[in-house]
N, C-alpha and C positions, 0 to 999 in steps of 0.2 A: 547429403545435405552438408554443407560447409558449416564452421561456427557463427559466419557473418550471417548468411542466409539462416540459421537457426533462430539465431536472435531476432532477426527482423520478424520472422515468422511467429515469435513468442510475442515482440511488442504488437503486433497486429490484432492475435488473440486477447492481449491485456486491454488493448483498447477498445476492441468491440464488447469484451465483456462488460467493461467499466462503463461504456456508453448505455449499455442493454439496464445496467444495473441502475445507473441514475434516473434514466427514461422511467421506469418501473415504480424507482421510489418516489419520484415526484408526481406520477400518475395516481399511485397509491396515497401519497399526501393528501394530494386533491379530494379525491374519494372518500378517503377518512376523515376529511375534515367536515365535509358535506354530510356526510352518514352520521356523524358525531352532531353537527349543528342540526340536522332534522330530528334526531332522536332527541334533544334537548328540548328541542321545541313542543315537540310531540308529548313530553313529559311535561312540562310546563301547562301546556294544555289540558292532558289527562288529570294533573293534579287541581288544576282550577276548576275544571268538569266535575271531578269527584266531591271537591269541598261544596261547591254549588249544590250538587244533587244531595248531600247531606242537609244543607241548610234547608232546601226544598223540602226535603221530608220532613225537617223538623216544624216548616210553614204548614204541612198539611196534618201534622200530629196536633198542633197547636190550635189549628180551626176545627179538627174533629172533636179534640178533648173540649174547645170551647161549646161547641153545638151541644155535645154531651151533658156538660155542665149545666147548659141551657134547660134541656129536657129533663133533667134531673130537678133543677128547681120548680120548673113549671109542674111538674109533678107532687112535687114536697107539699102537704097541708099546710105548714107552716107559713112558706111562701106564698101560696093561692091565699092564705088570709089576708095579707099584706097587699096582694091585687084586688081584690074583692069586697073584704068588710071595712066598716066604718070604725075608727076608735076614738068612742068619747073619752075613755080612760086611758090617759098616755102610760098607765104602766101595765097595760095589757099588751102594749107592743115590744115589750122588750125580748120575749121569747122568741117572736119571728126575726126580729133585730139580729139576736143573737147566732140564733140560725143563718142570717143572711152572711152576717160577719164569716163565721165558720165556713161557708161555702168560698169565701172572697179569699181565704185563707188555705183553702184545699188545693191550688193550683198555684206553680210559681212564676207566672206570667200575668196571672189577673191582678191589675191596676186598682179596679172600683167596681161595684156592682150597684146599678141604680132600678128601682122598682115603682113602675107608675101605675096608680090607682087610679081609673078613669072615674069612679062615682065620687071620690072625695077630690079629684083634681089635684092629687099629692103625689110628691114622690119621696120615695123612702132610700136612703142610700148608706154605704160603709163610710162615706168621708165626713159625715156631720154628727155632730153630737146629738142633735136633735132628732126624736124619733121622727117627727113629719116636718116636710117642707112645702108648703104650697107653691103649686105651678109659677104663680106670679113671681117669687122671691125665690125660684132655683135659680142658681147660679150657672149651669151650663144651658146657656140661651139656644145653643147651636141643636142639643137634641130635643129642645121641644120644637124647633122648626122642623125637625126630621119627622117628628111625631104627628104634624099637622099634616104632613104629605107623605104615608106611610107606603104610596106604591113606587116611590123613588128609588126603594132598596127591597129587595128579597128578603125574605126572612131568613135570617142567620147569616146575612152577606156582610163581610167586614167593610166598615166604612173608614177610611185612613181620617185621622182628625187631631186636634190639636187644643188640649184642655189644660185648666190652670190647676197648679199642685195644690192640694189644701192640705193645713197642716193644724191641728187642735180645733178644726171647725172653722176656721179663717181661711180666706184666700192667701195664697203666698206670689210671691212676685214672680216664681218660675213658672215656666209650661212645659207639659210633657206631652210628647206623641204618643197615640194608643190608634187602637185598632177596634172599632167598635160594633158588636156584636147585637141586633135588636130580635127577639121573639115576642110575638105578640099574637093574639088570636086572630083567625082570618074572618071572623065574623062581625068586623066592626062595620059602622053605619056607611051606607053606600051613598046616601044623602050628605050627611054631614063629614064624610072622610075621615073621621076621627076616631082614633084607637082607644077601646074601652080599657085596656090594661097592658101592660109590657115589662119584659125583663129585659136591661140593657145591661152587657157585659163589655166591660175595658180592658183590653189587652196591652198591655205595655210594649211599646216597640223595642224599649232598651233591652227586654229579655232576648228578642230577635238580634239586635245588635250583638248581644254577648255570646249568642250561639256563632254569629258567622266571624267575631273575633278569636273564639275558641278554636274555629276549624281553620282561619287564616292566620296561625301563629307564627308563620314567618314571615307575615306582612308582606307577600308578592305583591299585591294591588289592591287597589279600593271597591268594595261591593256596595251595590245599593238595589233598590227594588222599584220595578215598574206594574202597575194593576193592569189588569186585561184592557183598559183604555189608553194605555201608555204613558201614564201619569207617575210619576216619581212619588213613592208613598214612603219612603226612608229617608234619614238626612244623609244628601248627598255632598261628596268634598271637592266637586267640580265648583268651580268659582262663577257665578251668577246663575248658579241653578238651586233652586229653592223647593222646599217640600211641597207637592199640588200640582207643580209645573209639569207640562206635557213635554216628554223627549221625543223627537220625531225620528224615530228608529224602525218604524213600521215596515220598510221595504228590506232592513238587514234582520229584524227578528222575526222571520217569518217560520221559522222551524222550531221544534220543541227543544233544540239544542244545536249548539254550533258555535262559530268563532268567526272573526271579521277585524280588520284593522281599522282604527280610526285617530282622529286629532283629539285629544283629551287633556285640558289643561295646558295645550300649546304643546303636546308632545305626542309622537305617534306612539300608539298603544294599540296591545292586544287584546280585544275583547271577547271572553268566554261568557257563555248565558245557557240556562236551564230553564226549563218552565215547568211549574208544580201542575202536577194532572188534575186537580180539585179547582183552584181559584183559578187557575192561567196565568198567575203572576210570573213575572220574569225576574230570576236572580242573576245579576249581571257582574262580571269581576272585570276590573280594567287592569291592566299589567303592563307600565311603560316599557318601551324597548330598551332603555337606558338600564333598565334592571336586567334584562335578558341579555344585552350584550355583553355584561359583566359575568354572568355565567357563561355566555358563549366564549370570551377572550380566554377563560381559565382552559376551556375544551382546546381552543387553538394553539395555546402555549404545550398543553400536553401534547397533540398530535404533534406538533413541529419538533420537539426533544425527542418523542420516542423515533420518528422518521429520520431523524438525523443520527440517533444511534445507530439504526438500521441500515443506514447509508454507510458510516462508518465501517459497519460491521462487514456490508457486502462487498465494499472496496477490498478489504483484506480477506475477505474469501474469494473473491473474482482472481486477487493477486496468486494466492495459493492454489486455485482450481487451475488457472492458465497456464501454470509453471507444470501441474500434474500431466495436463492435456497435450502438450507440446511434445512429451517425450513418447508417449506409444502411439503418436500418429501414423508413424511410419510402420508399424506393426499393424493398426488396422488397416491401412491402405494394402499392405502384404495379403492380411487375411481376406480381404474383399477381393480382390485381384482372383486368390487361391478358389474362393467361393464362386466367381464367376464362371472359372475354368472348369470347376465342379459340374454346374448345373448343364456347360453344354457338352459333355461326356455322354455317351449312350446310358439311357436307364437301363438297372439290372437291381438286383435284389441287395440289400444289404441283409446282415446275418440276422438284425432283430426281425425284419418283415418276414425273412425265411423261417423263424422258428415260430413266428405268430400262425402264418398261413398253415405249417405243418400241425401244430397243436390246435388249430381250428377247422383240422382235417379239409380244407379247403385245396390241399395238393398233396399227391401222394408222394412217399419216400422214393428219392430216385439216387442210388448212392453215386452214381456219377456226376450228377449234378451238384450232390452234396459235396462232394470232394472239389469242384471247381469252385464252389460258395465257400468252402473250408479255405481253400488257399487265397481266394481272392480278399477275404473278409477276416482273416486270422481267427477263425473259429478255434476255441480252445478246447472244448468237449470231443473226445475221441469216438469215432464212430465206430472202432472194434470193442469197444468196453460196454459193459452193461451202465444203464443209467438211473438215476432216480431225479427226484423233484422235491422240492423246498416252496411253498406258496408265502410269501411276505403279504399279509392283509392289514391294510390301513384301518386302524380301528377310528371309530367318530367321523366316518366318511362325510356325513351330512354338514357338519361343523368345519371340516377340511375344506370342502367347498365354497362354502360360505365365507370364510375367512381368507383364501388364497385365490387369485386369477387363474385363468388355464395355463398360463406362462409360468406363473410362479409354482403352481402344481408341478408341471414338469420337470421345473429345476429340483424341486425338493424329492421328487422320484430319481431323479438323476443321481441325486446325493446317495438316497437308500442303495441305489443300485451299485454304486462305487463302494461304501462299508461294505455291504455285502459279498462283492467279490474280492474286497482286501481281507477280511476275514475267510472265506472259504477258500481263496487261493493256495492258504498256507498249506494245505494238504491235498486239493484237489482240484482237478481242472474242472472250471465251471464258466456257465454263462448266465447273465441277467437279461429278462426279458419284461420290459411293463406291457402288460396287457390293456394297458389304456382304459383301466377302469380304479377297483380299490384293491387289484392283485398284481403283486409283481412277483414274479416266476424264476426260480433260480434251479438251472439244470445241471446236474455234475455226474461225473463219472463214479461208480461204485464198484464192489467185488459183487459176484454172482449172487452168494448168499448175503443179506445184510443181517449182522448180527448184534447183539445185545451191545456190547463194546462201541460199534458204529454208531449206532442208534443214539447211545449216552453222549458220544463225543461230537454228533450234530447237533443234539439238544443244548450243549455245551457252547457251541459256535453261535446258535439262534439266541441264547439269552444274552451272549457277547453284543450281537447284532442290536437286538432290542436296547439294550442299555445304550450305547454309542449313539443311535438314531435319535433318541429321546434326548441326551443330554447335548448334542450338536445340532439336531433339528426341530425340537419339541414335536417329533410325531410318534404316535404310539403304533406298536404294530403286534398283531396275532400272528403266530407263525403255525404251518402245517408240514408234517413230514410225511411225505407219499411214500407210498411201496417201492423197494427195490425189484432189481432182476429183469427189468425191461431193457429192451433193445431200442435204438433210435427209431426204427420203422412204427414203432409202438408209441411214439410219444404223445400221440393225441389219445390214446386210451390211458396212459399214465395222467396228464393232465384232467381229463373226465373224472379219473378216481379221484387224484387229490382235491378237485374243488368239491366234490360230494364230501369230502371229510372236511374240508374246510366250512362246510354250512353249520358243524356242529360247533362253533364259535358260538352259537345262539345259546349254548348250555354252558359251555367253559367260560365265557366273558371274556373282558379284552385283555389283552397282554397275555393271553394264554398260549401254550405250545401245545398242539394237538398231533401225536404220532397215530399213524395208520392203525398199529396194534390196539389204540385204545378204545376203538370202536368195533372191534370185529364180532363180538359178542352179542348180535342183534336180537332182539325177541320179538315176537307178535305184541301189537297194541289192541285194547279192545277199549271203544271209546265209553265212558261212563255215562248212558244213558240216565240212570237215577239220580247222578249228581247233578245234570244238566237242567232236570226237570225241577229240583230243589233250588237252583240257581234262578230260573224264571221265574219261578213261585216267589221266591224273595225278593225279585226285582218288583212283582206286581203289587208286593205288600209295602214295597219300600225300606226293606230293611239292609241297607248298602252295607253292613258290616257283615251279615250272614251271606250274602252276594260276594262279597271279596274273599272270605273265607272259603267258600266254595270253589270259588274259581281255581283257588291256590292248589285244590284237590284234584282238577280237571287240568290244567295246564304248569306242568313243573318239569324238574329234572329228571325225572323217570323216563321222559322220551330220549335221553343220552342212549339208553341200550335198544332204541328202536330205529327204524328206518326214518330219515328226515322227511320223507315224503308222507309219511303217517302224520306228524307232526303239524304239517302244512293242511292236511285233510281235515285235523282235529281243529285247528285255527279257525279254518274257513266255516265248518260246521257250528262252530260254538259262536262267531260271529253273526252268522245267518240266524241263528235261535235269539240271540239278542235282538236282532232287528226284527222279528217277529214281535216279541215282547213289547219293543217301543211301540211299535203301530197299535198292539191292545191297549199301552197305557196312552195313548195318545186319543183313542178313541173313548174308553172309559172314562179317565179324566179330564174331556177336553181340552187339552194340552198340547201345544206346537214345540216339539224337542227338536233341537238342531242336529239331527243325526244323518248320515246318509251312508246306507251300507257300502256302497262302492269308493266312495273317499275314504271309508273308515278302514276297508280291506286293504284299498292300495298304499296306506302308507306302512304296511307292512314290508313291503320291500326295501323300507328305509330303516328299519328297526334292526338293531345289530345283537341285541341281548335278550333273554328271557325277562328282563328286570325293564327293559325299555318295552317290551311285549305288554306287560304286565301294568305298566303305568299308562301306557295307551288304551286299556281297558278300564282301568280303576277311575281315568279321567273322565269316562265317558259315564262309567257307574255314578260317580258324584255329580255329575250335570243332570242325568236324570234324577237323581235322588233331592237336588236343588231345587228342581222345577216343581216337584212333587210336595217338598215341604213349604214351598212357595205359596202353592193353592190350598195348601191345608191351613198355613197361617192366614191367608185371608179370609177363607172359609171361618176361622176363630173369630178372626176380627169383626166378621160381619154379625156372628152369634153374639158375642158379647155386647156390640152396640145393641142390638135388639134388646136384649135382657136388661141394659141401661135403661131404654125407652120404656119399657114396660113399667121399671119400677118407678121412673118418672111420673108415669101416666096413673099409675095405681097406688102410689104412696098411701092412699087415705084409707084402703082395704086395710083392715085388721088381720084378714087371715093372708095377707102378702108376706110368703117366706119363699125358702130356698125349693123347698117341695113341690109347690103352686108352679112356681116359674120353670122349673124341670120338665112337671107334666104338662105344660102348655107347650113347651117344644119338645116333647116326645123324648126325654132324654134321663138320663139315669143322675139322682141329686147328687151323688157322691162324684160324678165324673164332672157334673154342671159346676160344683162347689169347686173342685179344684183345678180346673179350666179358669174359672172365672177369678179366684185368687192367683193364680199364674200371669193372666192377661191385665187383671186392673189392680195387684198389689194391694188387694184387700178381699175380704170374705164377702158373700153376699150379703148376710145379716148386719156386716159393718157397715155396706153401701146403703141399704135399706134406711139404717138408722142415722145415717149421715145426710140423705134426702130429706127424712122427717125433720129432723134437728133443723136443717135450714129454712124449712116452711113455718116450722112453729116460731123461730127466732123472726121470720117476716110479719107473722102474724102479731107478735108481742109489739114491733116496731110501728106497725101502721094501722093495727085497730086497736078499740077497747075491749075487745073480746077477752072473758074471762078465761084463766088458764085451764079448767078443768074442760072448757069447750075446746080450747084449741087441742088439747091433748086428744082427745075424741075424733077432732076433725085431721090429724095427720096422722090418725090408724094406730095411735097406741091403745091397748087395752088395760094396761096395768099403769097407773098414775106414779107410783112409787117408783117403777123402773124408768118412767119418761124423766122423772126428777133426778134421778143418777145419772142417767146419761146426758141430760141437761147440763148438769155442775161438772161431769167430767170434761166435757167438749168445751163450756166457755167460762169454767170457774167460779160461776153463782147460780143462785136458784132463778127461775123464771122470772119473778116479781122483783127481784133485786135487781136482776138486768135490764127489765122495761124500766124501772126507776130511774136507775141510772143512767141510761140512754136519753130519757125524756129531761133530765138537768142539763144534759149536756146541750 
């Protein structure tokens, strides 16, 4: 290829690469913009929905609190006096009115409270200085109309209204939006349709608006509320729409939550809404697309800048790459031609195939055939000399397979073989063979009798291979030195013997070097049946630490002096015994343990060291123990709940104590006391006193019962002890506590 053609070829490569890069960048730019745009819209919707959900929760909380407050007032004796009694003396009404004012100040969202007394036809309210206001003179005429037709609204159903703001007992010019809750007796006269008495609670819309504003701090859009009839029940910012107006969005608000587009204040807007669970109110947030577009324009600018940078970088890289690609093109073409010619040649053995089949005993040794293969493939090992073998075993094979593809694994193995050949070829004639698993075999010529000096030198070579392979390829190796004195015809026997030795990496660990003479002294192994029995009994009792300790006495490095098959047999026997124990635990404890004998044992093939085997067993022991502890914890929870229920039901019994409770559940009082304190963080006697004190306090507040009678009623036999406990709990005596509470 002359210079002119070369430049022309280079220009074409540069042009094609540049066009490809530009097209990819443009497509990526468009896809990235739309992805970021959709993501931004999704974020806006999710943010609005989350804010509305919080507001919806606050509204449900407000309703639940209002209803609880209404019920609490309904049951209060002081408030009942306002609803039923006739007050000829105005001075007697002060205590109930003060109580009513206290209720109005107990919740931040309460605007005012009315009490209607049907017998007197009178209203009591927290807004007016006078204790009594006749119905004819009552300022809130709308509530009087509602009281005439009580069936219009369900009990405690909020009604959106607009009421005058009162200051110092006189009407003020401003008005306030409220949600009114009414609680009245259901037994009003069916003929007259009148309500005998009622409690009216006005909740300020301003509180709801503050909650909305606090959650909508970035002012992303307008928020307003529709009731279950589609009527606006909050101040809206849309021109021409007032509180109480009905907004026709029924066809779009037909789900519990969602979003859609609409024209709002003359602008296209994104509308997000959620529905409260209890009131079925719709909380709606409207975000104009002008605000959204401002956010998206920032995304577009960022995307454009990023893609412009990538395009510039891509053009520079394409220029460099095209220069580099043009030079080796001829070499690649030559290699392809050579490969095509090679594929068309008659099929014959390569030296690696030959050695593989010979070690696997798939072919018998033929000296004439070996000589031909020796010449054709330039085999370096001599047939006339004795041979020995080294196995390079890849550590962490499962991780090696997961991290690298099949092609990458072959490349790394090829690199390992090159390093091994380079080190050993300094002294020996050798060949490396990839056995297509975690083993790489190195065959080399040795003297007839391998002495200690030669073993030491081989050991040093292997240490050097381990270091170079890890530094260059980040792969760890364990090495096995096979016996010497074999001939080529005995290669399969030598390989089988070396593989047996390689199994002992299980005990020597990763990056070890194992020599055949390290494990010559093999002794018989006797399985410790007594230890196995202790382990199984400990499993059934849930003593996981004792189980692990016993395991270490059964499976340990003592197997290094035994046949490896005995270790495998011991593992299977132990796994089978554990499997039987698991079945027993499942039946006796009514548990489901995720354990399969076949799956558990199948993982042994992938575990390479004794530590990994131990972890495999220990993980299973921990899982079984976790299930047992979980079952035990549930059992204890149920027991403690039962004890608490018994105390709450039998607190009046003077004989109630730890001993009687323990006897009722057939349990030791010492064990029950210790368990209760652990689970409830207090003793049984302390909890009994706590329950009795709470009931005593209730009697003091709600009845005129004398204190001595209360002492007997809540189960105390010692009045002095009662007074001591009460003062310790509430900081005062019972009589002072009752007096101080009534004065409030």
